[in-house]
Every structure is written in structure tokens, then in C-alpha cells.
C-alpha positions in Angstrom: -156.4 43.5 -80.9 -156.5 42.3 -77.3 -153.7 42.8 -74.7 -154.7 40.8 -71.6 -153.6 41.9 -68.2 -150.0 40.8 -67.4 -149.1 40.4 -71.2 -145.9 41.9 -72.5 -143.5 40.7 -75.3 -143.6 37.3 -76.9 -140.2 36.6 -75.3 -141.6 37.5 -71.8 -144.5 35.2 -72.5 -142.2 32.3 -73.4 -139.8 32.9 -70.4 -142.4 33.4 -67.7 -145.7 31.9 -68.9 -147.3 35.4 -68.9 -150.3 35.7 -71.2 -149.6 36.5 -74.8 -151.0 39.8 -76.0 -151.2 41.5 -79.3 -149.8 39.7 -82.4 -146.6 39.5 -84.6 -146.1 38.3 -88.1 -144.4 39.1 -91.3 -146.7 39.7 -94.3 -144.8 39.6 -97.6 -146.3 41.7 -100.3 -147.5 40.3 -103.6 -145.9 43.4 -105.2 -142.3 43.3 -106.4 -139.8 44.2 -103.7 -138.7 47.9 -103.9 -136.3 50.2 -102.3 -138.8 52.8 -101.4 -142.3 52.2 -100.0 -145.2 53.9 -98.0 -147.1 52.2 -95.3 -150.3 53.8 -93.8 -152.9 52.5 -91.4 -155.3 53.8 -88.6 -154.8 53.0 -84.9 -156.9 53.8 -81.9 -156.1 52.8 -78.2 -158.9 51.9 -76.0 -160.3 54.5 -73.5 -158.7 52.6 -70.6 -155.3 52.2 -72.2 -152.3 52.5 -69.8 -149.2 53.0 -71.9 -146.9 51.8 -69.1 -143.3 51.9 -70.4 -144.2 51.3 -74.1 -144.9 48.9 -76.8 -144.6 48.1 -80.6 -146.8 49.1 -83.6 -146.6 47.8 -87.2 -144.0 48.9 -89.7 -142.1 47.7 -92.8 -139.4 45.0 -93.1 -136.9 43.6 -95.6 -135.1 40.3 -95.8 -135.5 38.2 -92.8 -136.7 41.2 -90.8 -135.1 42.0 -87.4 -136.4 42.2 -83.8 -135.8 40.9 -80.4 -132.3 41.9 -80.0 -131.1 40.3 -83.3 -129.1 43.1 -85.0 -129.0 42.8 -88.8 -125.6 42.8 -90.6 -126.7 44.8 -93.8 -127.3 41.7 -95.9 -130.0 39.9 -94.0 -132.7 42.3 -93.1 -134.1 45.3 -91.2 -137.3 46.6 -89.7 -139.0 49.9 -89.2 -141.8 49.7 -86.6 -143.4 52.4 -84.5 -143.7 52.5 -80.9 -145.5 54.1 -78.1 -143.6 55.1 -74.9 -144.7 56.4 -71.4 -147.6 58.7 -71.5 -148.2 57.8 -75.2 -145.2 59.4 -76.7 -144.5 58.1 -80.2 -141.3 57.1 -82.0 -139.9 55.1 -84.8 -138.1 52.0 -83.6 -135.7 50.7 -86.4 -133.5 47.6 -86.5 -130.6 48.6 -88.7 -127.0 47.3 -89.2 -125.9 50.4 -87.0 -128.2 49.5 -84.2 -126.6 48.4 -80.9 -128.0 45.6 -78.7 -131.6 46.4 -79.6 -133.5 48.7 -82.0 -132.6 52.3 -82.7 -135.0 55.0 -81.3 -135.7 57.7 -83.9 -137.6 60.8 -83.0 -138.8 59.7 -79.5 -141.6 62.1 -78.3 -142.1 63.6 -81.9 -146.0 63.1 -81.3 -148.2 61.8 -78.5 -151.1 59.3 -78.6 -154.2 59.8 -76.5 -156.6 57.0 -75.6 -159.9 56.8 -77.5 -158.7 58.7 -80.6 -158.2 57.4 -84.2 -154.8 58.3 -85.7 -153.7 58.0 -89.3 -150.0 56.8 -89.2 -147.9 56.9 -92.3 -144.2 56.1 -92.9 -142.0 56.2 -96.0 -138.9 54.2 -96.0 -136.2 54.9 -98.7 -133.3 52.4 -98.6 -129.7 53.7 -99.0 -127.4 53.0 -101.9 -125.3 50.0 -100.7 -122.1 52.0 -100.5 -123.6 55.1 -98.8 -125.5 56.1 -95.7 -128.3 58.0 -97.6 -131.4 56.1 -96.5 -134.4 58.0 -95.2 -137.5 57.4 -92.9 -140.3 59.9 -92.8 -143.3 59.6 -90.5 -146.7 61.5 -90.6 -149.4 61.5 -87.9 -152.8 62.7 -89.2 -150.9 64.4 -92.3 -148.3 66.2 -90.1 -144.7 65.3 -90.9 -143.3 64.4 -87.4 -140.1 62.6 -88.4 -137.7 63.2 -91.2 -134.5 61.3 -90.6 -131.8 60.9 -93.3 -128.3 59.6 -93.4 -129.4 56.0 -92.6 -127.9 52.7 -93.6 -130.3 49.8 -94.0 -128.2 47.5 -96.4 -124.9 46.8 -97.8 -126.3 44.8 -100.8 -128.6 45.9 -103.6 -130.5 42.7 -103.4 -131.9 43.7 -99.9 -135.2 45.3 -100.6 -138.5 46.3 -98.7 -140.4 43.1 -98.7 -143.6 43.7 -96.7 -145.5 44.6 -93.5 -144.1 43.6 -90.2 -147.4 43.5 -88.1 -146.0 43.5 -84.7 -147.7 44.8 -81.6 -147.3 44.1 -77.8 -146.2 45.8 -74.6 -142.5 45.7 -74.4 -139.7 45.7 -73.9 -137.8 42.7 -72.8 -139.1 41.9 -69.3 -142.4 42.0 -67.3 -141.9 45.6 -66.1 -143.5 46.6 -69.5 -146.7 44.5 -69.0 -150.1 46.0 -69.1 -151.7 46.1 -65.6 -155.2 45.4 -67.1 -157.0 44.2 -70.2 -156.7 46.8 -73.0 -157.3 46.9 -76.8 -156.0 48.6 -79.9 -158.1 48.9 -83.0 -156.4 48.9 -86.4 -157.9 49.8 -89.7 -157.2 50.3 -93.4 -153.6 49.0 -93.9 -152.1 50.1 -97.3 -148.6 49.5 -98.7 -147.7 51.3 -101.8 -144.6 52.4 -103.9 -142.9 55.7 -102.8 -140.7 57.9 -104.9 
């Protein structure tokens, strides 16, 4: 995936005419929606990668998804992307009904990416019962559990389920201060979405 010099988020590109880097789309699964799913994939940042202030990596979504400052209400969607931050520090970045203004940062700095190294990223999302805050997100990096966050609320209605992959990757952040200073790349491989217990 290519991130040209000066590129940041899709909103920055629309507002300023900056180059568009990365990609973003929702991929619905051909599997039936479920309340617990596992996502795994490999990622590698190019040798010249400057992490700047941070950027997004793919995750799971339900309903209409949620991103870009659009906070879900518990009936319309959610998302659970990963992020890199300054110096390659990793986190989970979730849009939940309890989020304020933007997404909720979970486990910031729980691991650290290095340029030029392949990493296996895995996340398991278990949705809450509609009347309880008992949802859970777990993240593994190269088989090591780095985030295990319970007590989460994704939904207020049983009909909201995990629907698919939110392939979302770009620098940002909501303004040009997050932009990459030079052309960089991220390699992705072997995406898998499966049922989780």
C-alpha cells in the first residue's frame, strides 16, 4: 500500500487537495453476522517509514461502521481498527457508543512496531449483551496477548452484529500535521476473518 509524501486522512485530502494515501473500504463477509469474531493479518512497514503522529490499520466493524468523528449510538454501528502512534507505538482504536468526539484509544503503547519487520496482528471482538457492558476486545502481536479489555459496550440492540472487515489505513488524524513527509509503503498479507468463541 502506497502513502505518497504529504498524504494524510481522506478528510484532509478532501479539504486541502493533499494527495490521498492508503485506502479505506468496508468488506462485508459472506459469512453470517456473529457477536464474536477473530481477525488476523500480517503487516510490514517499509524500511524508510516515519510514523509521524500516527495512522490507522484495518479492523472489524458492525452495522454502518463508524469513523471520522461520527460516534455510533449503539444501534447503528461500531469499528475496532488498530493504530500506530509516534515511534511506532501500537493501540486499538475503537468507535463505540461511549466514545467522545473521536474514537476511544485502548492500550496505547502496548506494543511497538519497527520498520522492515513482518508482524502478525490478531484481534478478537466479543460484543456485549444489549443490556450490559460486558463486551471484550483482545489483541495479539506475534502470538503475544498485548490487550485484553473487558467491560465494553458496542451495542444496545441484539440485531447489531460483527459484519466484516474495515480495511482502513492512512496517516491521521484530522489535519495535515499527521501527514507523511516522504513516500512510504505498508505491506499487508494473509487476511483471515473467522468465528470466535
